[in-house]
C-alpha positions as CSV (number, residue, x, y, z in Angstrom):
1,M,0.0,0.0,0.0
2,A,1.2,3.5,-0.8
3,L,2.6,5.5,2.1
4,W,0.1,8.3,1.3
5,A,-2.9,5.9,1.5
6,G,-5.7,6.9,4.0
7,R,-7.6,9.5,2.0
8,F,-8.2,7.0,-0.8
9,L,-10.6,4.0,-0.8
10,K,-9.1,2.3,-3.9
11,E,-5.6,1.2,-4.8
12,I,-4.1,3.2,-7.6
13,N,-4.6,1.8,-11.1
14,K,-1.4,-0.1,-12.1
15,D,-1.1,1.8,-15.4
16,V,-1.5,5.1,-13.5
17,N,1.1,3.9,-11.0
18,A,3.6,3.2,-13.8
19,F,2.8,6.6,-15.3
20,N,3.2,8.4,-12.0
21,S,6.4,6.6,-10.9
22,S,9.8,8.3,-11.1
23,L,11.9,5.6,-9.5
24,S,13.4,4.5,-12.8
25,F,15.3,7.8,-13.0
26,D,15.3,9.4,-9.5
27,C,16.8,6.3,-7.9
28,R,20.2,7.8,-8.7
29,M,19.6,10.2,-5.9
30,Y,19.6,7.5,-3.2
31,K,22.7,8.8,-1.5
32,Q,21.4,12.4,-1.4
33,D,18.0,11.2,-0.1
34,I,19.6,9.3,2.8
35,R,22.0,12.2,3.6
36,G,19.0,14.5,3.8
37,S,17.0,12.1,6.0
38,L,20.0,11.5,8.3
39,A,20.3,15.3,8.9
40,H,16.5,15.7,9.3
41,A,16.4,12.9,11.9
42,K,19.3,14.4,13.8
43,M,17.5,17.7,13.9
44,L,14.2,16.1,15.0
45,C,16.0,14.4,17.9
46,K,17.8,17.6,18.9
47,Q,14.5,19.4,19.0
48,G,12.9,16.7,21.1
49,I,10.4,15.9,18.3
50,I,11.6,12.2,18.3
51,D,13.3,10.4,21.1
52,Q,16.9,9.1,21.1
53,Q,15.9,5.5,20.5
54,A,13.9,6.4,17.4
55,Y,16.8,8.6,16.1
56,E,19.4,5.7,16.6
57,E,17.1,3.2,14.9
58,I,16.5,5.6,12.0
59,T,20.2,6.3,11.6
60,K,21.2,2.6,11.7
61,G,18.4,1.7,9.3
62,L,19.3,4.4,6.8
63,N,23.0,3.6,6.9
64,D,22.3,-0.1,6.5
65,I,20.1,0.7,3.5
66,L,22.8,2.9,1.9
67,H,25.4,0.1,2.4
68,E,23.1,-2.6,0.9
69,I,22.2,-0.5,-2.1
70,E,25.9,0.2,-2.8
71,E,26.8,-3.5,-2.3
72,G,24.0,-4.5,-4.6
73,T,22.2,-6.6,-2.0
74,L,19.2,-4.3,-1.9
75,L,17.4,-3.8,-5.2
76,F,15.0,-1.0,-6.0
77,D,11.4,-2.1,-5.8
78,P,9.9,-1.3,-9.3
79,N,6.5,-0.8,-7.6
80,A,7.8,2.1,-5.5
81,E,6.6,5.5,-6.7
82,D,10.0,7.2,-6.2
83,I,13.3,6.8,-4.4
84,H,12.1,8.8,-1.4
85,M,9.1,6.5,-0.8
86,F,11.2,3.4,-1.5
87,I,13.8,4.3,1.2
88,E,11.1,5.3,3.7
89,A,9.1,2.1,3.1
90,E,12.3,0.0,3.4
91,L,13.2,1.7,6.7
92,T,9.7,1.2,8.0
93,K,9.9,-2.6,7.3
94,R,13.0,-2.8,9.5
95,Y,11.8,-0.4,12.2
96,P,8.0,-0.2,12.0
97,V,7.6,2.3,14.8
98,S,10.7,4.5,14.4
99,G,10.6,4.4,10.6
100,K,7.2,6.0,10.6
101,K,8.5,8.9,12.6
102,L,11.2,10.0,10.0
103,H,8.8,12.0,7.9
104,T,7.6,14.1,10.8
105,G,7.7,17.8,9.9
106,R,8.7,17.1,6.3
107,S,6.8,16.8,3.0
108,R,7.9,15.0,-0.1
109,N,7.9,18.4,-1.7
110,D,10.8,19.8,0.4
111,Q,12.5,16.4,0.5
112,V,12.6,16.2,-3.3
113,A,13.8,19.8,-3.6
114,L,16.6,19.1,-1.1
115,D,17.7,15.9,-2.8
116,L,17.9,17.5,-6.2
117,R,19.9,20.4,-4.8
118,L,22.3,18.0,-3.0
119,Y,22.6,16.0,-6.3
120,V,23.3,19.1,-8.4
121,H,25.9,20.3,-6.0
122,D,27.7,17.0,-6.1
123,E,27.6,16.9,-10.0
124,I,28.9,20.5,-10.1
125,K,32.0,19.4,-8.3
126,E,32.5,16.4,-10.6
127,I,32.1,18.5,-13.8
128,D,34.3,21.2,-12.4
129,Q,37.1,18.6,-12.0
130,L,36.5,17.3,-15.6
131,L,36.8,20.9,-16.9
132,K,40.1,21.4,-15.0
133,E,41.5,18.2,-16.5
134,M,40.5,19.4,-20.0
135,I,42.3,22.7,-19.4
136,K,45.4,20.9,-18.1
137,V,45.6,18.9,-21.4
138,L,45.1,22.1,-23.4
139,T,47.9,23.9,-21.6
140,D,50.2,20.8,-21.9
141,V,49.6,20.7,-25.7
142,A,49.8,24.5,-26.0
143,I,53.2,24.9,-24.3
144,Q,54.6,22.7,-27.1
145,H,53.2,24.9,-29.8
146,T,53.9,28.5,-28.8
147,E,55.9,29.0,-32.0
148,T,53.8,26.7,-34.3
149,I,52.5,29.2,-36.8
150,M,49.0,28.8,-38.3
151,P,46.5,31.0,-39.9
152,G,43.8,32.6,-37.7
153,Y,40.5,32.8,-39.4
154,T,37.5,35.1,-39.6
155,H,34.5,34.0,-41.7
156,L,36.5,30.8,-42.2
157,Q,38.9,32.8,-44.3
158,R,42.6,33.1,-43.5
159,A,42.9,36.4,-41.7
160,Q,46.1,36.9,-39.5
161,P,48.9,34.8,-38.2
162,V,48.5,33.1,-34.8
163,T,50.0,30.1,-33.1
164,F,48.4,26.7,-32.5
165,A,49.0,27.5,-28.8
166,H,47.0,30.7,-29.1
167,H,44.2,28.9,-30.8
168,L,44.0,26.1,-28.2
169,M,44.2,28.6,-25.3
170,A,41.1,30.3,-26.6
171,Y,39.2,27.2,-25.7
172,A,41.0,27.1,-22.3
173,E,39.5,30.5,-21.6
174,M,36.0,29.3,-22.5
175,F,36.3,26.4,-20.1
176,L,37.7,28.7,-17.4
177,R,34.5,30.7,-17.8
178,D,32.5,27.5,-17.5
179,I,34.2,26.7,-14.2
180,D,33.4,30.2,-12.9
181,R,29.8,29.9,-14.0
182,L,29.4,26.6,-12.2
183,K,30.8,28.1,-9.0
184,D,28.4,31.0,-9.2
185,I,25.5,28.8,-9.8
186,D,26.4,26.6,-6.8
187,K,25.9,29.6,-4.5
188,R,22.2,29.4,-5.4
189,V,22.1,25.6,-5.6
190,Y,23.5,24.7,-2.2
191,V,20.8,26.3,0.0
192,S,18.3,24.2,2.0
193,P,14.6,24.1,1.3
194,L,14.1,21.5,4.0
195,G,11.5,22.7,6.5
196,S,9.4,24.3,3.9
197,G,7.0,21.4,4.1
198,A,4.4,21.0,1.4
199,L,4.4,24.8,0.9
200,A,3.7,26.4,4.3
201,T,6.3,24.9,6.7
202,T,4.9,23.1,9.8
203,T,3.8,23.6,13.4
204,Y,6.7,21.5,14.7
205,P,9.6,23.5,16.2
206,L,12.1,22.7,13.4
207,D,15.7,24.1,13.4
208,R,16.2,24.7,9.7
209,Q,19.6,26.3,10.1
210,F,20.9,23.3,12.0
211,T,19.8,20.9,9.2
212,A,21.5,23.1,6.6
213,E,24.7,23.3,8.6
214,E,24.6,19.5,9.2
215,L,24.5,19.1,5.4
216,G,27.3,21.7,4.9
217,M,24.9,24.0,2.9
218,Y,25.5,27.7,2.6
219,D,22.1,28.9,3.9
220,I,18.4,28.1,4.0
221,M,15.6,29.3,1.6
222,Y,13.6,32.0,3.3
223,N,10.2,31.6,1.6
224,S,8.6,28.2,2.0
225,M,6.5,28.4,-1.3
226,D,9.7,29.3,-3.2
227,G,11.5,26.6,-1.3
228,V,9.4,23.8,-2.8
229,S,8.7,25.3,-6.2
230,D,12.0,26.9,-7.3
231,R,13.9,25.1,-10.1
232,D,15.9,28.2,-11.2
233,Y,19.0,26.5,-10.1
234,A,18.3,23.4,-12.2
235,I,17.6,25.6,-15.2
236,E,20.8,27.6,-14.6
237,F,22.8,24.5,-14.3
238,A,21.3,23.0,-17.5
239,N,22.1,26.2,-19.3
240,A,25.7,26.1,-18.0
241,L,25.9,22.5,-19.3
242,A,24.5,23.7,-22.7
243,L,27.3,26.3,-22.8
244,I,29.9,23.7,-22.0
245,M,28.6,21.6,-24.9
246,M,28.4,24.6,-27.2
247,H,32.1,25.2,-26.5
248,L,32.9,21.5,-27.1
249,S,30.8,21.6,-30.3
250,R,32.8,24.6,-31.7
251,F,36.0,22.8,-30.8
252,S,34.7,19.7,-32.5
253,E,33.9,21.6,-35.7
254,E,37.5,22.8,-35.9
255,V,38.9,19.3,-35.1
256,I,36.8,17.9,-38.0
257,L,38.1,20.6,-40.3
258,W,41.7,20.3,-39.2
259,C,41.9,16.5,-39.8
260,S,40.3,16.7,-43.2
261,W,42.6,16.3,-46.3
262,E,41.7,19.9,-47.2
263,F,43.5,21.2,-44.0
264,K,45.5,18.2,-42.6
265,F,46.6,20.3,-39.7
266,I,46.3,17.3,-37.3
267,D,45.8,13.6,-37.3
268,L,43.7,11.9,-34.7
269,D,45.1,8.9,-32.9
270,D,43.7,5.6,-34.3
271,A,42.1,4.9,-30.9
272,Y,40.0,8.1,-31.2
273,A,38.8,7.7,-34.8
274,T,36.8,5.2,-36.8
275,G,36.8,3.8,-40.3
276,S,34.3,3.1,-43.0
277,S,32.4,-0.1,-43.7
278,I,33.0,0.3,-47.5
279,M,35.8,2.9,-48.0
280,P,39.1,1.5,-46.7
281,Q,40.9,4.8,-46.9
282,K,38.6,6.6,-44.5
283,K,39.6,7.8,-41.0
284,N,36.5,9.5,-39.6
285,P,36.5,12.0,-36.6
286,D,33.4,10.3,-35.1
287,I,34.1,11.4,-31.6
288,A,34.1,15.1,-32.6
289,E,31.0,14.6,-34.7
290,L,29.2,12.9,-31.9
291,V,30.1,15.6,-29.4
292,R,28.9,18.2,-31.9
293,G,25.6,16.2,-32.2
294,K,25.2,15.7,-28.5
295,S,25.4,19.5,-27.9
296,A,22.0,19.8,-29.6
297,R,20.6,17.3,-27.2
298,V,21.9,19.2,-24.1
299,I,20.6,22.5,-25.5
300,G,17.3,20.7,-25.9
301,D,17.4,19.5,-22.3
302,A,17.9,23.1,-21.1
303,T,15.1,24.4,-23.3
304,T,12.7,21.6,-22.0
305,L,13.3,22.7,-18.4
306,L,12.5,26.3,-19.2
307,T,9.4,25.3,-21.1
308,M,8.2,23.0,-18.4
309,M,8.4,25.7,-15.7
310,K,7.1,28.7,-17.6
311,G,3.4,28.2,-16.9
312,L,3.4,26.7,-13.4
313,P,1.6,28.6,-10.6
314,L,2.9,28.4,-7.0
315,A,3.7,26.2,-5.3
316,Y,4.5,22.5,-6.2
317,N,3.0,20.9,-9.3
318,K,3.5,17.4,-10.5
319,D,4.9,18.8,-13.8
320,M,8.1,19.4,-11.8
321,Q,8.8,15.7,-11.7
322,E,9.8,16.3,-15.3
323,D,12.8,18.3,-14.2
324,K,15.0,15.3,-13.6
325,E,15.2,13.3,-16.7
326,N,16.3,16.2,-18.9
327,L,18.7,17.5,-16.2
328,F,20.2,14.1,-15.6
329,D,20.6,13.6,-19.4
330,A,22.4,16.9,-19.7
331,I,24.7,15.9,-16.9
332,D,25.4,12.5,-18.3
333,Q,26.2,13.8,-21.8
334,V,28.7,16.4,-20.5
335,K,30.3,13.8,-18.3
336,L,30.5,11.4,-21.2
337,C,31.9,14.0,-23.7
338,L,34.6,15.8,-21.6
339,P,36.9,12.8,-20.8
340,V,36.9,11.3,-24.3
341,F,37.3,14.7,-26.0
342,K,40.2,15.5,-23.6
343,D,42.0,12.3,-24.5
344,M,41.4,12.8,-28.2
345,I,43.2,16.2,-28.0
346,K,45.9,14.8,-25.8
347,T,46.8,12.0,-28.3
348,M,46.4,13.9,-31.7
349,T,49.4,14.5,-33.9
350,V,50.0,18.1,-35.0
351,H,51.4,18.8,-38.4
352,K,53.4,22.0,-37.9
353,E,54.6,22.2,-41.5
354,K,51.0,22.1,-42.9
355,M,50.0,24.9,-40.6
356,R,53.0,27.0,-41.6
357,E,52.3,26.3,-45.3
358,A,48.7,27.4,-44.9
359,A,49.8,30.5,-43.1
360,A,52.2,31.4,-45.9
361,R,49.6,31.2,-48.6
362,G,46.8,33.4,-47.3
363,F,48.2,37.0,-47.3
364,I,47.7,36.9,-43.5
365,N,50.5,39.4,-43.1
366,A,48.6,42.1,-45.0
367,T,47.6,43.9,-41.9
368,D,51.3,44.0,-40.9
369,C,52.2,45.4,-44.3
370,A,49.7,48.2,-43.7
371,D,51.1,48.8,-40.2
372,Y,54.6,49.0,-41.7
373,L,53.4,52.0,-43.9
374,T,51.6,53.5,-40.9
375,K,54.7,53.4,-38.8
376,K,56.5,55.2,-41.7
377,G,54.1,58.0,-41.5
378,A,51.2,57.0,-43.8
379,A,47.6,57.4,-42.6
380,F,46.2,53.9,-41.8
381,R,43.4,54.1,-44.4
382,D,45.9,55.1,-47.1
383,A,48.2,52.2,-46.0
384,Y,45.2,49.9,-46.0
385,K,44.3,50.8,-49.6
386,V,47.9,50.4,-50.8
387,T,48.2,47.0,-49.2
388,G,44.9,45.9,-50.8
389,Q,46.3,46.9,-54.2
390,L,49.5,45.0,-53.5
391,V,47.5,41.8,-52.6
392,A,45.5,42.2,-55.8
393,Y,48.7,42.5,-57.8
394,C,50.1,39.4,-56.1
395,I,47.0,37.3,-56.9
396,D,47.2,38.4,-60.6
397,H,50.9,37.5,-60.8
398,Q,50.8,34.4,-58.5
399,L,53.1,36.0,-56.0
400,T,53.0,36.6,-52.2
401,L,53.9,39.7,-50.3
402,E,57.1,38.0,-49.2
403,T,58.1,37.3,-52.9
404,L,56.9,40.6,-54.4
405,P,60.0,42.5,-55.7
406,L,60.9,45.8,-54.0
407,D,60.6,47.8,-57.2
408,V,56.9,46.8,-57.4
409,Y,56.4,47.8,-53.7
410,K,57.9,51.2,-54.6
411,Q,55.5,51.7,-57.5
412,Y,52.7,51.8,-54.9
413,S,54.5,53.8,-52.2
414,E,58.0,55.3,-51.9
415,K,57.9,54.5,-48.2
416,F,58.7,50.9,-48.8
417,D,62.3,49.8,-48.3
418,E,64.2,46.5,-47.9
419,D,63.1,46.3,-44.3
420,V,59.6,45.5,-45.4
421,Y,60.5,41.9,-45.9
422,Q,61.5,41.5,-42.2
423,A,58.4,43.4,-41.1
424,I,56.0,41.1,-42.9
425,A,57.8,37.8,-42.1
426,L,55.3,35.6,-40.2
427,E,57.7,35.2,-37.3
428,T,58.0,38.9,-37.0
429,C,54.3,39.4,-37.2
430,L,53.8,37.1,-34.3
431,K,56.8,38.3,-32.2
432,N,55.7,41.9,-32.4
433,R,52.2,41.2,-31.1
434,Q,53.2,41.9,-27.6
435,V,49.8,43.2,-26.4
436,I,48.4,41.2,-23.5
437,G,46.0,38.6,-25.0
438,G,48.0,38.4,-28.2
439,P,49.6,35.4,-29.9
440,S,53.3,36.3,-29.5
441,P,55.2,33.3,-28.1
442,A,56.4,35.3,-25.1
443,V,52.9,36.6,-24.3
444,E,51.4,33.2,-24.8
445,K,53.8,31.4,-22.5
446,K,52.9,33.8,-19.7
447,N,49.2,33.3,-20.4
448,I,49.6,29.5,-20.3
449,E,51.3,29.9,-16.9
450,R,48.5,32.1,-15.7
451,V,45.9,29.6,-16.7
452,K,47.8,26.7,-15.1
453,A,48.2,28.7,-11.9
454,K,44.5,29.5,-11.8
455,V,43.5,25.9,-12.2
456,S,46.0,24.7,-9.6
457,A,45.0,27.3,-7.1
458,D,41.4,26.3,-7.5
459,D,42.0,22.6,-6.8
């Protein structure tokens, strides 16, 4: 019989029970449910709401249930409505009197809200660590390529010279922001709704601050209706996960381009690529493609949560049971993608000569040529026009700015001299970009150390 029986004269229809049940997905919160119940029982005892014997039996029963679930000797009852009722029913089987006292001063509404907050907090810590591991791999690879010249792109057109280190570290910055975002969200996640009851607290003299402190939470929620009906934190977290996946998707797109024959900037390790069932020459970047595809799935999860909540009046509504599957899916996809993507980057082979060759062919030193004239006294817009004319001349005559004869340079401006060739050399273009945030090897090495120190200090 259901724990909430009493008001009802009939057993619930078996199809309705299956429809109503959330055990198949919320069972993953068993640790958090037991943690919350242990803290609640301790508070009840401290407040004199239950006696010492009941507290001790509840504590032993809950700890035994936790141990047995983790050992695999206690299986979830498929007939249970959810993880909360399964654990309470199991406890009551073992301690029929004390077990029935555990739910004193508590509703499933504030219990569910607490469990999900505890769960999200734990997952934030795990994903934070995965992001740090990703950044550590990026800095390890980047430090080997602070002088590996490649073209930087805008509109997917070769634009200006950068280094492979600079390109990789752009993603490191994105992942650093993801870490900061998760920390900020956690401030709003890790607050206790327990004691809010169904929506209007209780007449029992609960000590809500004690329970929150027992769980290590930052604070309590100060409005009971908000306490049971708030899912902002879940939506924020889902959106943060969607941003992580968006960053991975952008990175995936570049990996896919880089390992194509048209670019051939990198080769993926055989362990992180697949072949074709019909074309023996193929080496497909399936990991990057799957990550790119899964990003759409996680973005969809975040959108689902927003849509689910948008029309709900206060306080709790059963619709809110739908928060978990999408949130859990988003968490699972991020935790699946980050480690395998990190290892794919760690094991790839970088073709420096191909990157250098691409950089030499795209007139990516044109801005530096214009800057050369500006430093000789020309107005930038005049210098810009002259350089554009020189590029057009080179294209017509199958030349580059590096191979263009000096006498041709002088036809467009007398300010050109022999030193133009040194000024527009790709190595010079990079070396002279000493502005903080730029791609010069010296600046990039300092930036890599900054990022490494930031990640280490945060561990």
